[in-house]
BALOBA-1460 file (C-alpha; in Angstrom, 3 decimals):
// residues 292
<rec num="1" residu="m" x="121.187" y="49.728" z="123.967"/>
<rec num="2" residu="k" x="121.238" y="49.817" z="120.178"/>
<rec num="3" residu="e" x="118.220" y="47.530" z="119.956"/>
<rec num="4" residu="l" x="116.327" y="49.728" z="122.440"/>
<rec num="5" residu="f" x="117.140" y="52.828" z="120.367"/>
<rec num="6" residu="e" x="115.927" y="51.124" z="117.187"/>
<rec num="7" residu="k" x="112.678" y="50.064" z="118.892"/>
<rec num="8" residu="k" x="112.030" y="53.662" z="120.040"/>
<rec num="9" residu="q" x="112.781" y="54.937" z="116.547"/>
<rec num="10" residu="w" x="110.361" y="52.529" z="114.896"/>
<rec num="11" residu="s" x="107.676" y="53.111" z="117.526"/>
<rec num="12" residu="g" x="107.276" y="56.700" z="116.245"/>
<rec num="13" residu="y" x="106.564" y="55.471" z="112.732"/>
<rec num="14" residu="v" x="104.034" y="52.986" z="114.100"/>
<rec num="15" residu="f" x="102.129" y="55.775" z="115.863"/>
<rec num="16" residu="i" x="101.918" y="57.999" z="112.773"/>
<rec num="17" residu="l" x="101.095" y="55.111" z="110.413"/>
<rec num="18" residu="p" x="97.271" y="55.349" z="110.853"/>
<rec num="19" residu="s" x="97.341" y="59.071" z="110.042"/>
<rec num="20" residu="v" x="99.557" y="58.501" z="107.006"/>
<rec num="21" residu="i" x="97.273" y="55.735" z="105.692"/>
<rec num="22" residu="t" x="94.181" y="57.912" z="106.224"/>
<rec num="23" residu="l" x="95.752" y="60.842" z="104.371"/>
<rec num="24" residu="m" x="96.853" y="58.563" z="101.535"/>
<rec num="25" residu="l" x="93.333" y="57.162" z="101.128"/>
<rec num="26" residu="l" x="91.333" y="60.374" z="101.583"/>
<rec num="27" residu="v" x="93.671" y="63.003" z="100.082"/>
<rec num="28" residu="t" x="96.594" y="61.676" z="98.054"/>
<rec num="29" residu="y" x="94.778" y="58.906" z="96.141"/>
<rec num="30" residu="p" x="91.761" y="61.045" z="95.066"/>
<rec num="31" residu="l" x="94.147" y="63.836" z="94.056"/>
<rec num="32" residu="l" x="96.312" y="61.588" z="91.886"/>
<rec num="33" residu="y" x="93.251" y="59.812" z="90.470"/>
<rec num="34" residu="g" x="91.726" y="63.165" z="89.483"/>
<rec num="35" residu="i" x="94.937" y="64.134" z="87.665"/>
<rec num="36" residu="y" x="94.921" y="60.723" z="85.938"/>
<rec num="37" residu="i" x="91.313" y="61.148" z="84.767"/>
<rec num="38" residu="s" x="92.134" y="64.552" z="83.233"/>
<rec num="39" residu="f" x="94.187" y="62.800" z="80.509"/>
<rec num="40" residu="f" x="91.263" y="60.653" z="79.339"/>
<rec num="41" residu="n" x="87.925" y="61.001" z="77.636"/>
<rec num="42" residu="t" x="86.010" y="58.708" z="79.945"/>
<rec num="43" residu="n" x="82.651" y="57.811" z="81.433"/>
<rec num="44" residu="l" x="84.459" y="56.210" z="84.414"/>
<rec num="45" residu="l" x="83.068" y="52.787" z="83.457"/>
<rec num="46" residu="n" x="84.079" y="51.245" z="80.138"/>
<rec num="47" residu="q" x="85.341" y="54.183" z="78.067"/>
<rec num="48" residu="w" x="88.946" y="55.245" z="78.647"/>
<rec num="49" residu="d" x="90.238" y="57.037" z="75.542"/>
<rec num="50" residu="f" x="93.620" y="58.634" z="76.189"/>
<rec num="51" residu="v" x="93.639" y="62.234" z="74.928"/>
<rec num="52" residu="g" x="96.761" y="63.606" z="76.626"/>
<rec num="53" residu="f" x="96.663" y="67.344" z="77.256"/>
<rec num="54" residu="s" x="93.816" y="68.010" z="74.822"/>
<rec num="55" residu="h" x="91.382" y="68.796" z="77.655"/>
<rec num="56" residu="y" x="93.738" y="71.454" z="78.985"/>
<rec num="57" residu="v" x="94.228" y="72.934" z="75.510"/>
<rec num="58" residu="e" x="90.463" y="73.010" z="74.962"/>
<rec num="59" residu="i" x="89.891" y="74.690" z="78.334"/>
<rec num="60" residu="f" x="92.378" y="77.494" z="77.721"/>
<rec num="61" residu="r" x="91.124" y="78.031" z="74.180"/>
<rec num="62" residu="n" x="87.618" y="78.493" z="75.548"/>
<rec num="63" residu="l" x="87.186" y="82.065" z="76.746"/>
<rec num="64" residu="e" x="84.199" y="81.002" z="78.852"/>
<rec num="65" residu="f" x="86.462" y="79.163" z="81.283"/>
<rec num="66" residu="v" x="88.735" y="82.197" z="81.542"/>
<rec num="67" residu="n" x="85.640" y="84.277" z="82.275"/>
<rec num="68" residu="r" x="84.691" y="81.778" z="84.998"/>
<rec num="69" residu="i" x="88.120" y="82.193" z="86.584"/>
<rec num="70" residu="v" x="87.788" y="85.982" z="86.467"/>
<rec num="71" residu="l" x="84.287" y="85.805" z="87.959"/>
<rec num="72" residu="t" x="85.567" y="83.475" z="90.684"/>
<rec num="73" residu="l" x="88.394" y="85.885" z="91.496"/>
<rec num="74" residu="k" x="85.929" y="88.779" z="91.723"/>
<rec num="75" residu="f" x="83.657" y="86.725" z="93.959"/>
<rec num="76" residu="t" x="86.600" y="85.723" z="96.181"/>
<rec num="77" residu="v" x="87.899" y="89.286" z="96.505"/>
<rec num="78" residu="a" x="84.419" y="90.633" z="97.349"/>
<rec num="79" residu="t" x="83.726" y="87.883" z="99.879"/>
<rec num="80" residu="v" x="87.115" y="87.971" z="101.588"/>
<rec num="81" residu="g" x="87.042" y="91.781" z="101.594"/>
<rec num="82" residu="g" x="83.697" y="91.681" z="103.395"/>
<rec num="83" residu="h" x="85.121" y="89.196" z="105.884"/>
<rec num="84" residu="v" x="88.032" y="91.534" z="106.597"/>
<rec num="85" residu="i" x="85.847" y="94.607" z="107.114"/>
<rec num="86" residu="l" x="83.288" y="92.842" z="109.317"/>
<rec num="87" residu="g" x="85.733" y="90.499" z="111.040"/>
<rec num="88" residu="v" x="88.329" y="93.113" z="112.006"/>
<rec num="89" residu="g" x="85.721" y="95.691" z="113.022"/>
<rec num="90" residu="l" x="83.767" y="93.287" z="115.229"/>
<rec num="91" residu="a" x="86.957" y="91.803" z="116.690"/>
<rec num="92" residu="i" x="88.071" y="95.274" z="117.798"/>
<rec num="93" residu="l" x="84.666" y="95.901" z="119.403"/>
<rec num="94" residu="l" x="84.621" y="92.510" z="121.147"/>
<rec num="95" residu="n" x="88.140" y="93.101" z="122.437"/>
<rec num="96" residu="r" x="86.841" y="96.016" z="124.504"/>
<rec num="97" residu="k" x="85.306" y="95.398" z="127.903"/>
<rec num="98" residu="l" x="81.648" y="95.943" z="127.064"/>
<rec num="99" residu="p" x="78.507" y="94.656" z="128.826"/>
<rec num="100" residu="g" x="77.077" y="91.492" z="127.297"/>
<rec num="101" residu="q" x="80.338" y="90.709" z="125.529"/>
<rec num="102" residu="t" x="80.040" y="86.922" z="125.967"/>
<rec num="103" residu="l" x="76.480" y="86.900" z="124.602"/>
<rec num="104" residu="f" x="77.478" y="88.904" z="121.514"/>
<rec num="105" residu="r" x="80.401" y="86.558" z="120.864"/>
<rec num="106" residu="a" x="78.077" y="83.557" z="120.990"/>
<rec num="107" residu="i" x="75.586" y="85.204" z="118.616"/>
<rec num="108" residu="l" x="78.194" y="86.398" z="116.124"/>
<rec num="109" residu="i" x="79.857" y="82.986" z="115.871"/>
<rec num="110" residu="l" x="76.589" y="81.219" z="114.965"/>
<rec num="111" residu="p" x="76.865" y="81.674" z="111.151"/>
<rec num="112" residu="w" x="80.209" y="79.886" z="111.170"/>
<rec num="113" residu="l" x="78.823" y="76.978" z="113.215"/>
<rec num="114" residu="l" x="75.874" y="76.364" z="110.899"/>
<rec num="115" residu="p" x="76.461" y="73.845" z="108.066"/>
<rec num="116" residu="e" x="76.676" y="75.361" z="104.602"/>
<rec num="117" residu="v" x="73.612" y="73.411" z="103.442"/>
<rec num="118" residu="v" x="71.569" y="74.925" z="106.276"/>
<rec num="119" residu="v" x="72.849" y="78.414" z="105.454"/>
<rec num="120" residu="g" x="72.024" y="78.022" z="101.763"/>
<rec num="121" residu="l" x="68.493" y="76.761" z="102.378"/>
<rec num="122" residu="l" x="67.873" y="79.368" z="105.091"/>
<rec num="123" residu="w" x="68.842" y="82.291" z="102.860"/>
<rec num="124" residu="k" x="66.999" y="80.830" z="99.885"/>
<rec num="125" residu="w" x="63.872" y="80.961" z="102.031"/>
<rec num="126" residu="i" x="64.677" y="84.525" z="103.163"/>
<rec num="127" residu="f" x="65.123" y="85.643" z="99.530"/>
<rec num="128" residu="n" x="62.001" y="83.819" z="98.306"/>
<rec num="129" residu="p" x="59.906" y="86.272" z="96.212"/>
<rec num="130" residu="m" x="56.557" y="84.970" z="97.492"/>
<rec num="131" residu="y" x="56.994" y="84.357" z="101.220"/>
<rec num="132" residu="g" x="60.546" y="85.519" z="102.003"/>
<rec num="133" residu="l" x="61.237" y="87.786" z="104.962"/>
<rec num="134" residu="i" x="63.086" y="90.433" z="102.936"/>
<rec num="135" residu="n" x="60.184" y="91.091" z="100.563"/>
<rec num="136" residu="h" x="57.720" y="90.940" z="103.452"/>
<rec num="137" residu="y" x="59.411" y="93.713" z="105.421"/>
<rec num="138" residu="l" x="60.281" y="95.835" z="102.382"/>
<rec num="139" residu="i" x="56.623" y="95.792" z="101.288"/>
<rec num="140" residu="k" x="55.539" y="96.505" z="104.848"/>
<rec num="141" residu="l" x="57.871" y="99.525" z="104.959"/>
<rec num="142" residu="h" x="56.583" y="100.648" z="101.522"/>
<rec num="143" residu="m" x="60.089" y="100.417" z="100.038"/>
<rec num="144" residu="i" x="58.841" y="98.170" z="97.234"/>
<rec num="145" residu="s" x="55.308" y="97.806" z="95.868"/>
<rec num="146" residu="e" x="55.437" y="94.146" z="94.797"/>
<rec num="147" residu="p" x="57.540" y="91.049" z="95.517"/>
<rec num="148" residu="f" x="61.023" y="91.105" z="94.009"/>
<rec num="149" residu="s" x="62.907" y="88.029" z="92.802"/>
<rec num="150" residu="w" x="66.341" y="88.533" z="94.346"/>
<rec num="151" residu="l" x="68.027" y="85.361" z="93.137"/>
<rec num="152" residu="s" x="66.559" y="85.399" z="89.622"/>
<rec num="153" residu="n" x="67.365" y="89.005" z="88.750"/>
<rec num="154" residu="i" x="70.595" y="89.489" z="86.792"/>
<rec num="155" residu="s" x="71.397" y="92.824" z="88.411"/>
<rec num="156" residu="v" x="71.182" y="91.715" z="92.055"/>
<rec num="157" residu="a" x="71.722" y="87.915" z="92.177"/>
<rec num="158" residu="y" x="75.513" y="88.194" z="92.329"/>
<rec num="159" residu="g" x="75.365" y="90.747" z="95.148"/>
<rec num="160" residu="a" x="72.860" y="88.631" z="97.074"/>
<rec num="161" residu="v" x="75.130" y="85.582" z="96.867"/>
<rec num="162" residu="v" x="78.146" y="87.598" z="98.034"/>
<rec num="163" residu="i" x="76.183" y="88.956" z="101.018"/>
<rec num="164" residu="v" x="75.216" y="85.428" z="102.091"/>
<rec num="165" residu="c" x="78.819" y="84.209" z="101.781"/>
<rec num="166" residu="i" x="80.105" y="87.191" z="103.774"/>
<rec num="167" residu="w" x="77.550" y="86.462" z="106.490"/>
<rec num="168" residu="k" x="78.599" y="82.820" z="106.584"/>
<rec num="169" residu="g" x="82.368" y="83.338" z="106.696"/>
<rec num="170" residu="f" x="83.149" y="86.499" z="108.679"/>
<rec num="171" residu="p" x="83.154" y="84.803" z="112.154"/>
<rec num="172" residu="m" x="86.275" y="82.801" z="111.284"/>
<rec num="173" residu="l" x="88.303" y="85.898" z="110.552"/>
<rec num="174" residu="m" x="86.722" y="87.687" z="113.521"/>
<rec num="175" residu="l" x="87.853" y="84.949" z="115.919"/>
<rec num="176" residu="m" x="91.361" y="84.823" z="114.453"/>
<rec num="177" residu="v" x="91.795" y="88.582" z="114.744"/>
<rec num="178" residu="l" x="90.262" y="88.614" z="118.230"/>
<rec num="179" residu="a" x="92.745" y="85.956" z="119.329"/>
<rec num="180" residu="g" x="95.546" y="88.052" z="117.837"/>
<rec num="181" residu="l" x="94.351" y="91.192" z="119.640"/>
<rec num="182" residu="q" x="94.312" y="89.411" z="122.972"/>
<rec num="183" residu="t" x="97.964" y="88.416" z="122.586"/>
<rec num="184" residu="i" x="99.082" y="92.061" z="122.361"/>
<rec num="185" residu="s" x="100.470" y="93.201" z="125.689"/>
<rec num="186" residu="e" x="98.670" y="96.087" z="127.402"/>
<rec num="187" residu="d" x="102.078" y="97.411" z="128.424"/>
<rec num="188" residu="l" x="102.679" y="98.484" z="124.823"/>
<rec num="189" residu="y" x="99.522" y="100.624" z="124.796"/>
<rec num="190" residu="e" x="100.349" y="102.127" z="128.193"/>
<rec num="191" residu="a" x="103.856" y="102.970" z="126.994"/>
<rec num="192" residu="s" x="102.425" y="104.605" z="123.874"/>
<rec num="193" residu="k" x="100.083" y="106.762" z="126.012"/>
<rec num="194" residu="i" x="103.023" y="107.896" z="128.127"/>
<rec num="195" residu="d" x="104.867" y="108.844" z="124.933"/>
<rec num="196" residu="g" x="101.869" y="110.920" z="123.850"/>
<rec num="197" residu="c" x="100.496" y="108.674" z="121.099"/>
<rec num="198" residu="s" x="96.848" y="109.052" z="120.169"/>
<rec num="199" residu="g" x="94.467" y="106.105" z="119.773"/>
<rec num="200" residu="v" x="94.880" y="106.203" z="115.984"/>
<rec num="201" residu="q" x="98.666" y="106.195" z="116.268"/>
<rec num="202" residu="s" x="98.595" y="103.271" z="118.713"/>
<rec num="203" residu="f" x="96.363" y="101.346" z="116.320"/>
<rec num="204" residu="r" x="98.658" y="102.099" z="113.385"/>
<rec num="205" residu="y" x="102.023" y="101.401" z="115.021"/>
<rec num="206" residu="i" x="101.101" y="98.696" z="117.580"/>
<rec num="207" residu="t" x="97.862" y="96.927" z="116.653"/>
<rec num="208" residu="i" x="98.307" y="96.568" z="112.890"/>
<rec num="209" residu="p" x="101.954" y="95.331" z="112.963"/>
<rec num="210" residu="s" x="101.064" y="92.842" z="115.702"/>
<rec num="211" residu="l" x="98.119" y="91.502" z="113.672"/>
<rec num="212" residu="v" x="99.982" y="91.111" z="110.375"/>
<rec num="213" residu="p" x="100.956" y="87.419" z="110.893"/>
<rec num="214" residu="v" x="97.427" y="86.481" z="112.017"/>
<rec num="215" residu="l" x="95.797" y="88.447" z="109.201"/>
<rec num="216" residu="l" x="98.140" y="86.929" z="106.634"/>
<rec num="217" residu="v" x="97.334" y="83.351" z="107.613"/>
<rec num="218" residu="s" x="93.606" y="84.098" z="107.891"/>
<rec num="219" residu="l" x="93.448" y="85.824" z="104.510"/>
<rec num="220" residu="i" x="95.200" y="83.021" z="102.680"/>
<rec num="221" residu="l" x="93.052" y="80.302" z="104.261"/>
<rec num="222" residu="d" x="89.913" y="82.328" z="103.603"/>
<rec num="223" residu="t" x="90.903" y="83.070" z="100.013"/>
<rec num="224" residu="v" x="91.636" y="79.423" z="99.145"/>
<rec num="225" residu="w" x="88.413" y="78.253" z="100.803"/>
<rec num="226" residu="w" x="86.105" y="80.685" z="98.998"/>
<rec num="227" residu="f" x="87.897" y="80.412" z="95.659"/>
<rec num="228" residu="k" x="86.839" y="76.769" z="95.450"/>
<rec num="229" residu="h" x="83.484" y="77.237" z="97.181"/>
<rec num="230" residu="f" x="80.436" y="75.408" z="95.824"/>
<rec num="231" residu="t" x="77.655" y="74.544" z="98.268"/>
<rec num="232" residu="i" x="75.965" y="77.857" z="99.093"/>
<rec num="233" residu="i" x="76.047" y="79.207" z="95.533"/>
<rec num="234" residu="w" x="74.679" y="75.949" z="94.127"/>
<rec num="235" residu="l" x="71.800" y="75.917" z="96.595"/>
<rec num="236" residu="l" x="70.943" y="79.577" z="95.981"/>
<rec num="237" residu="t" x="71.266" y="80.016" z="92.211"/>
<rec num="238" residu="q" x="72.919" y="76.932" z="90.646"/>
<rec num="239" residu="g" x="75.121" y="79.363" z="88.748"/>
<rec num="240" residu="g" x="72.286" y="81.492" z="87.350"/>
<rec num="241" residu="p" x="70.706" y="83.692" z="86.302"/>
<rec num="242" residu="a" x="72.400" y="83.820" z="82.885"/>
<rec num="243" residu="n" x="75.660" y="82.485" z="84.411"/>
<rec num="244" residu="e" x="76.011" y="85.583" z="86.612"/>
<rec num="245" residu="t" x="77.039" y="83.427" z="89.579"/>
<rec num="246" residu="n" x="78.503" y="80.522" z="87.623"/>
<rec num="247" residu="i" x="81.898" y="80.399" z="89.315"/>
<rec num="248" residu="v" x="84.486" y="77.780" z="88.387"/>
<rec num="249" residu="s" x="83.385" y="75.166" z="90.954"/>
<rec num="250" residu="i" x="79.828" y="75.285" z="89.558"/>
<rec num="251" residu="d" x="81.242" y="74.914" z="86.045"/>
<rec num="252" residu="i" x="83.242" y="71.853" z="87.102"/>
<rec num="253" residu="y" x="80.174" y="70.247" z="88.683"/>
<rec num="254" residu="k" x="78.026" y="70.870" z="85.600"/>
<rec num="255" residu="s" x="80.706" y="69.500" z="83.256"/>
<rec num="256" residu="a" x="80.959" y="66.307" z="85.287"/>
<rec num="257" residu="f" x="77.384" y="65.561" z="86.312"/>
<rec num="258" residu="d" x="75.253" y="67.402" z="83.733"/>
<rec num="259" residu="y" x="77.314" y="66.792" z="80.586"/>
<rec num="260" residu="f" x="79.250" y="63.731" z="81.851"/>
<rec num="261" residu="e" x="82.563" y="65.181" z="80.641"/>
<rec num="262" residu="f" x="84.533" y="63.733" z="83.537"/>
<rec num="263" residu="g" x="87.940" y="64.170" z="81.912"/>
<rec num="264" residu="k" x="87.345" y="67.833" z="81.170"/>
<rec num="265" residu="a" x="85.936" y="68.420" z="84.664"/>
<rec num="266" residu="a" x="89.012" y="66.760" z="86.185"/>
<rec num="267" residu="a" x="91.288" y="68.991" z="84.068"/>
<rec num="268" residu="m" x="89.469" y="72.106" z="85.316"/>
<rec num="269" residu="a" x="89.813" y="70.849" z="88.888"/>
<rec num="270" residu="v" x="93.556" y="70.373" z="88.366"/>
<rec num="271" residu="i" x="93.821" y="73.980" z="87.168"/>
<rec num="272" residu="v" x="91.999" y="75.125" z="90.306"/>
<rec num="273" residu="l" x="94.457" y="73.035" z="92.326"/>
<rec num="274" residu="f" x="97.373" y="74.902" z="90.749"/>
<rec num="275" residu="v" x="95.709" y="78.257" z="91.425"/>
<rec num="276" residu="c" x="95.215" y="77.353" z="95.099"/>
<rec num="277" residu="s" x="98.814" y="76.077" z="95.276"/>
<rec num="278" residu="f" x="100.009" y="79.384" z="93.825"/>
<rec num="279" residu="i" x="98.082" y="81.229" z="96.530"/>
<rec num="280" residu="g" x="99.758" y="78.993" z="99.119"/>
<rec num="281" residu="y" x="103.153" y="79.759" z="97.561"/>
<rec num="282" residu="i" x="102.525" y="83.499" z="97.861"/>
<rec num="283" residu="y" x="101.525" y="82.938" z="101.477"/>
<rec num="284" residu="r" x="104.768" y="81.113" z="102.289"/>
<rec num="285" residu="r" x="106.865" y="83.779" z="100.609"/>
<rec num="286" residu="m" x="105.105" y="86.591" z="102.457"/>
<rec num="287" residu="l" x="105.325" y="84.728" z="105.776"/>
<rec num="288" residu="n" x="109.028" y="83.996" z="105.348"/>
<rec num="289" residu="r" x="109.645" y="87.628" z="104.441"/>
<rec num="290" residu="d" x="107.742" y="88.707" z="107.550"/>
<rec num="291" residu="n" x="109.796" y="86.344" z="109.729"/>
<rec num="292" residu="d" x="113.037" y="87.703" z="108.241"/>
């Protein structure tokens, strides 16, 4: 009996072993290796000069990196805020029994299904000053007299990038909120009508409290994802014009592959890791408080 129990106990470890090995190779090892690189001045081949925490000291002494963090936070807040407004609003509409509901759901989820590379190249073509659709229709409607360079203009490039990122990411939050809305019992709304509650009161005292756990998880996941985002912004502007869209992930890429400062780039990535971990910590605290 004891031998049978021990076999069953070890069989569980055998089943999870492939997943553990995969995570160690694809997540844990690259993470630890990146932290290791941050303590060296290296070209990753034959130069490994140990510099300790000097990269971190240099980064925090440089106000440009702090400005990149601030810009990244602004970008994240604007993008996630747009996701909340669009996602919650559309989820509420799709939760109603309207004609063509299934078709609209399929259309609205398309941006999320498209790869980020496709989205970046698609919008770069739309914003193109010579043959882009936006300039074409604005000229046709006599709203502008000549082609406008949307991604090269300092005053509008940042806003254009944010719009593209909002368009790409809102379906995720929309689906999460829609799933949360469909778990709310109709009996609660019927009871509120009997008690004389208006639609606004039902939304405030039933819908919002019921959606708080879903919204909390969605917001944290969305915030972490877009804080470290790279692909779409790189394809659209490569951090320009004049560093207006040069968020921290772009700065890390340029440090590593343009200036070959791999140690410094790794140190910046470690700082981003701590920022994302701090966001996760806030999430756990808020979730535990909500459960209490």
